[in-house]
C-alpha positions in Angstrom: -31.5 -58.0 20.7 -32.2 -59.3 24.0 -30.7 -61.7 26.7 -32.2 -64.7 27.5 -31.5 -64.2 31.1 -34.1 -61.4 31.3 -34.4 -61.8 35.0 -30.7 -60.6 35.9 -30.2 -58.5 32.6 -29.6 -54.6 33.0 -31.8 -52.6 30.4 -29.6 -50.4 28.4 -29.9 -48.1 25.3 -27.7 -48.8 22.5 -26.5 -47.2 19.2 -25.2 -48.4 16.2 -21.4 -47.4 15.2 -22.0 -46.0 11.6 -19.4 -44.8 9.1 -19.3 -41.0 8.7 -16.8 -38.8 6.7 -14.1 -37.3 8.9 -12.1 -34.3 7.7 -8.5 -34.8 8.7 -8.1 -31.4 10.3 -5.3 -30.1 12.7 -6.5 -27.7 15.2 -4.2 -25.2 16.5 -3.8 -21.6 17.8 -1.7 -18.5 17.6 -1.6 -15.0 17.2 -1.7 -12.2 14.8 1.5 -10.6 13.8 2.2 -7.5 11.3 3.2 -8.8 8.0 6.0 -6.4 7.6 7.8 -3.7 9.9 10.1 -0.7 9.0 12.6 0.7 11.5 12.7 4.4 11.2 16.4 5.4 11.6 18.0 8.9 11.7 20.7 9.6 9.3 21.8 12.6 11.3 22.0 13.2 15.0 20.0 15.8 16.6 17.6 16.9 19.2 14.0 16.0 18.7 12.1 19.3 18.4 8.5 18.1 17.4 7.2 14.6 17.1 4.2 14.7 14.7 2.7 11.2 15.2 2.0 8.9 18.4 1.9 5.2 18.5 -1.1 3.9 16.9 -1.4 6.6 14.0 -1.7 5.5 10.5 0.9 7.3 8.3 1.4 7.6 4.7 4.7 7.2 2.8 6.8 10.4 2.8 4.6 11.8 5.7 6.8 14.0 8.4 7.2 11.9 11.7 9.5 14.1 13.5 11.6 17.3 13.4 15.1 17.5 14.8 17.7 20.3 15.1 21.3 20.0 14.8 23.2 23.4 15.8 26.4 22.2 14.4 25.0 21.7 10.9 23.3 25.1 11.0 26.7 26.7 11.8 28.2 24.8 9.0 25.5 26.0 6.6 26.3 29.6 7.4 30.0 28.9 6.7 29.2 27.2 3.4 26.9 30.0 2.4 29.9 32.6 3.3 32.3 30.4 1.4 30.1 30.3 -1.6 29.4 34.1 -1.6 33.3 34.7 -1.5 33.9 32.3 -4.2 31.2 34.0 -6.4 33.0 37.4 -5.7 36.2 36.1 -6.7 34.5 34.7 -9.8 33.4 38.0 -10.8 36.9 39.5 -10.2 38.5 36.8 -12.3 35.9 37.6 -15.2 36.7 41.2 -14.8 40.7 40.3 -15.0 40.1 38.0 -17.9 38.2 40.7 -19.7 40.9 43.2 -19.3 43.6 40.9 -20.5 41.5 40.3 -23.4 41.3 43.9 -24.1 44.7 44.5 -23.6 45.6 41.6 -26.1 43.4 43.1 -28.7 44.8 46.4 -28.1 48.2 44.9 -28.7 47.1 43.7 -32.0 45.7 46.8 -33.1 49.1 48.5 -32.0 51.0 46.2 -34.2 48.9 46.7 -37.0 49.4 50.5 -36.4 53.1 50.0 -36.2 53.2 48.2 -39.3 51.4 50.8 -41.2 53.6 53.5 -39.7 56.8 51.5 -40.9 55.2 51.3 -44.4 54.5 55.2 -44.5 58.1 55.7 -43.3 59.8 53.6 -45.9 57.8 55.3 -48.6 58.9 58.8 -47.4 62.4 57.3 -47.2 62.2 56.2 -50.7 60.9 59.7 -51.7 63.9 61.4 -50.0 66.5 59.0 -51.5 65.1 60.0 -55.1 65.3 63.6 -54.2 68.7 63.0 -52.9 69.8 61.5 -56.1 68.2 64.3 -58.2 69.8 67.0 -56.2 73.1 65.2 -56.3 73.4 65.5 -60.2 72.2 69.1 -60.0 74.9 69.7 -57.4 77.6 68.5 -60.0 76.1 71.0 -62.5 76.2 73.6 -59.9 72.6 74.1 -59.4 72.6 73.2 -55.7 74.7 74.4 -52.9 76.7 72.3 -50.7 74.6 73.0 -47.6 71.3 71.9 -49.1 72.9 68.9 -50.5 74.2 68.0 -46.9 70.8 68.8 -45.3 69.0 66.4 -47.7 71.6 63.6 -46.9 70.9 64.3 -43.1 67.1 64.0 -43.6 67.7 60.6 -45.3 69.8 59.2 -42.7 67.3 60.5 -40.0 64.3 58.7 -41.8 66.3 55.5 -42.0 67.1 55.8 -38.3 63.3 56.2 -37.5 62.4 53.4 -39.7 64.9 51.2 -37.8 63.4 52.5 -34.3 59.9 51.7 -35.6 60.8 48.2 -36.5 62.3 47.4 -33.0 59.2 48.7 -31.6 57.1 46.5 -33.8 59.5 43.6 -32.4 58.6 44.4 -28.8 54.8 44.6 -29.7 54.8 41.3 -31.4 56.5 39.4 -28.5 53.9 36.8 -27.1 51.9 37.3 -30.7 54.2 35.5 -33.1 53.4 32.1 -34.8 56.5 30.7 -33.0 55.0 31.7 -29.6 51.8 29.7 -30.6 54.1 26.7 -31.7 55.8 26.8 -28.5 52.4 26.5 -26.7 51.5 23.4 -28.8 49.2 25.5 -31.0 49.3 25.3 -34.9 49.0 28.9 -36.3 46.0 29.0 -38.3 46.1 30.3 -41.9 42.5 32.1 -41.2 43.3 35.5 -39.8 40.2 35.7 -37.6 41.1 32.2 -36.2 44.7 33.1 -35.7 43.5 36.2 -33.9 41.8 34.1 -31.4 44.6 32.0 -31.0 46.8 34.9 -30.0 44.2 36.5 -27.6 43.8 33.1 -25.9 47.8 32.6 -25.8 47.8 36.0 -23.9 45.0 35.7 -21.7 46.0 32.4 -20.4 47.0 33.4 -17.0 43.6 35.1 -16.3 41.8 31.9 -18.1 43.6 29.5 -15.5 42.5 31.9 -12.5 39.0 32.0 -13.9 39.1 28.1 -13.9 40.6 28.1 -10.5 38.0 30.2 -9.1 35.2 28.4 -10.9 36.3 25.2 -9.4 36.4 26.9 -5.9 32.6 28.2 -6.6 31.9 24.5 -7.4 33.4 23.1 -4.5 31.6 25.6 -2.1 28.4 24.9 -3.9 29.0 21.1 -3.3 29.7 21.7 0.2 26.7 23.7 0.7 24.4 21.3 -1.0 26.0 18.5 1.2 25.3 20.1 4.3 21.8 21.1 3.1 21.0 17.4 2.4 22.0 16.6 5.9 19.8 19.3 7.4 16.9 17.9 5.2 17.7 14.7 6.9 16.7 16.4 10.2 13.1 16.1 8.9 12.3 12.4 9.5 9.7 11.1 7.1 7.9 7.8 6.8 9.9 5.4 4.3 6.5 3.4 3.8 3.0 3.4 4.9 2.0 1.9 7.8 1.1 2.0 11.5 3.3 3.6 14.2 4.0 0.6 16.4 6.7 2.1 18.6 8.3 5.3 19.5 11.7 5.1 21.2 12.3 8.8 22.0 10.3 11.9 23.3 10.4 15.5 22.4 13.7 17.3 23.8 15.7 14.0 23.7 18.8 13.8 21.7 18.9 10.8 19.1 22.4 9.7 17.8 23.1 9.0 14.1 21.8 5.6 12.8 19.7 5.3 15.9 16.1 3.7 15.7 13.4 6.4 16.2 10.2 4.6 15.5 8.9 1.2 14.0 6.1 1.3 11.6 3.9 -1.8 10.8 2.1 -2.6 7.7 -1.2 -3.9 8.8 -3.1 -3.7 5.6 -2.6 -7.3 5.6 -1.7 -9.4 8.6 0.0 -12.8 9.3 -1.8 -15.4 11.7 1.4 -17.1 13.2 0.4 -20.6 14.3 2.3 -23.2 16.3 2.2 -26.8 15.3 3.8 -30.0 17.1 6.4 -31.7 15.2 4.4 -34.9 14.6 1.4 -32.6 13.2 3.9 -30.7 10.8 3.3 -33.2 8.1 0.6 -33.7 5.4 0.3 -29.9 4.5 2.3 -27.5 2.5 2.2 -24.0 1.2 -1.2 -23.3 -0.1 -3.0 -25.7 2.2 -6.4 -24.4 3.2 -6.7 -22.8 6.9 -9.8 -21.8 8.5 -9.1 -19.1 11.2 -11.3 -17.8 14.0 -10.6 -14.6 16.0 -12.6 -14.6 19.4 -12.0 -11.1 20.2 -13.7 -10.1 17.0 -16.2 -13.0 16.6 -15.0 -13.6 12.9 -14.0 -16.3 10.9 -11.6 -16.1 7.9 -10.6 -18.4 5.3 -6.9 -18.4 4.0 -4.0 -20.5 2.8 -0.5 -21.5 4.4 2.0 -18.9 3.1 5.0 -19.9 5.1 6.3 -22.8 6.8 9.4 -22.7 9.1 12.1 -24.9 7.8 13.2 -25.8 11.4 11.5 -26.3 14.6 11.7 -23.8 17.5 14.9 -25.3 19.8 12.9 -24.6 22.9 9.5 -25.7 22.0 10.2 -28.2 19.4 7.3 -26.6 17.6 7.0 -25.5 13.8 5.7 -22.0 12.9 3.1 -21.7 10.2 2.1 -18.2 8.7 -1.0 -17.5 6.8 -2.1 -14.1 5.4 -5.2 -12.3 6.1 -6.5 -9.3 4.4 -7.0 -6.3 6.9 -7.6 -3.2 4.8 -10.3 -2.3 7.3 -7.7 -2.2 10.1 -9.7 -4.0 12.6 -7.3 -7.2 13.1 -4.7 -5.9 15.5 -1.3 -7.6 16.1 -1.0 -9.7 19.3 -4.7 -10.9 18.9 -5.4 -14.6 19.7 -6.4 -16.7 16.9 -7.7 -20.4 16.6 -7.3 -22.2 13.4 -8.2 -25.6 11.7 -5.7 -27.0 9.0 -6.9 -29.4 6.5 -4.3 -32.1 6.0 -6.1 -34.5 3.9 -9.5 -35.3 2.3 -12.5 -36.6 4.3 -12.4 -40.3 5.2 -15.3 -42.9 6.2 -14.4 -43.9 10.0 -16.8 -45.5 12.6 -18.4 -42.8 14.4 -20.5 -43.0 17.8 -21.9 -40.4 20.0 -19.5 -38.9 22.9 -22.5 -40.1 25.4 -21.4 -43.6 24.6 -17.9 -43.1 26.1 -17.2 -44.6 29.5 -14.2 -42.8 30.0 -11.8 -41.1 27.5 -9.1 -38.6 27.0 -8.0 -36.9 23.8 -6.6 -39.8 22.3 -8.4 -42.9 23.7 -11.7 -44.1 25.4 -13.5 -47.0 26.7 -17.0 -48.2 25.5 -19.4 -51.0 26.2 -20.3 -53.3 23.2 -23.2 -55.8 23.3 -22.0 -59.2 22.1 -24.5 -61.9 22.5 -26.5 -60.1 25.1 -23.5 -59.4 27.3 -21.7 -56.1 27.9 -18.1 -56.3 26.5 -15.7 -53.4 27.5 -13.6 -52.3 24.7 -10.7 -49.7 24.3 -10.8 -47.6 21.1 -8.4 -45.0 19.9 -10.1 -41.6 19.3 -9.3 -39.9 16.0 -11.5 -36.7 16.7 -14.2 -35.1 18.9 -16.6 -33.2 16.9 -20.1 -31.7 17.5 -20.9 -34.2 20.2 -19.5 -37.3 18.2 -16.4 -39.4 18.3 -14.6 -41.1 15.4 -12.5 -43.9 16.3 -9.4 -44.6 14.5 -9.0 -48.1 15.9 -10.9 -50.7 18.4 -14.3 -50.1 16.8 -15.8 -51.4 13.7 -18.9 -50.3 11.7 -21.9 -52.0 12.6 -21.2 -52.8 16.2 -23.8 -52.3 18.7 -22.6 -49.8 21.6 -24.3 -49.1 24.7 -25.4 -45.5 24.8 -24.9 -43.4 28.3 -23.8 -46.6 30.1 -24.5 -46.7 33.9 -21.5 -46.3 36.1 -22.7 -49.4 37.9 -22.5 -51.6 34.6 -19.7 -54.1 34.8 -18.1 -56.2 32.0 -19.7 -59.4 31.2 -23.0 -58.3 32.8 -26.2 -59.5 30.9 -27.9 -56.7 29.1 -31.5 -56.2 27.6 -31.7 -53.8 24.7 -34.6 -51.2 25.4 -34.0 -49.2 22.2 -32.1 -49.7 19.0 
């Protein structure tokens, strides 16, 4: 294409605006952040004796982080041990006392049986004496027995009866606490089985010792529980990692006193990290969780592919920007929290749009520019809306149509309406 007024025409190079696919991607930046963090707090206050890790160390779950000392707990443990020892000694004494009461009860039962046997024996002897007295009385009537002999025999019979009466009273005394009515008064139904009834009677007569034993056993249990509680608190003086991670911060040093429920250190899980990105309000549309994200870490010179995992539900009140998180695998540990990261977020499928070299721009900013179009051999200045700058090319979102002839590398002296001659197409 040439202008007829060749004498006054300026020679120019031109290009044709062609449609080329443009990926609708949002470019942004952000920083690397830990995925999760765990604050390590002290359940018990104490003085830090040893700190086994330093900031940046990798730790496993359950690994010792620090050792505290609490003198008051040590004294409480000594007191609890002494109390438990005293309770165990009292327990042994209570067992011995109960055994003595049991033996005494069994001895009483044997004494009762012996007393009953004596009474039976004396009753037999008494019956024999009475028979003898009856026979002697008949002989006395016939003159076969003297008066003194008969009176002596009568005295023996009365003496035997008195002895039997005394034995029965002694038996009654021995049976106190060992009768069926004694069991019934305590709410125990007497058993018809002699062995069971014996056990019932022994239990009844060792009730005091049994109660004392139960009381001492409760004391032993209480003392044991107190010792266990103190020991658990002492165990808490050994601070262990609640989860695997990196020691991100230590808030105390050796020799310092840390109070109960104070934060001792912070662990960060960096096996996978978040790239936290910031996008403006007008750009926070067109994507969702699962949208593809391309990431680049300049400090490592590495690129990563990921997807959006979290989108903040509200904009930051100060900046008005939305926060987006995308997860990156970091098992090697090379990515560190705080690193700068660039990203490209795919918002929609590629579209064909008019494209020209950046060298054809007369002037431009990020969103708009000016170009010269050749129309009927004249330079016509046009304003275009710039959709994207990429790889030395510009995609126009308005003001430019595919197929237009555009002056490439326009001279700063070229003016609108000036005749031009196309040197090369």
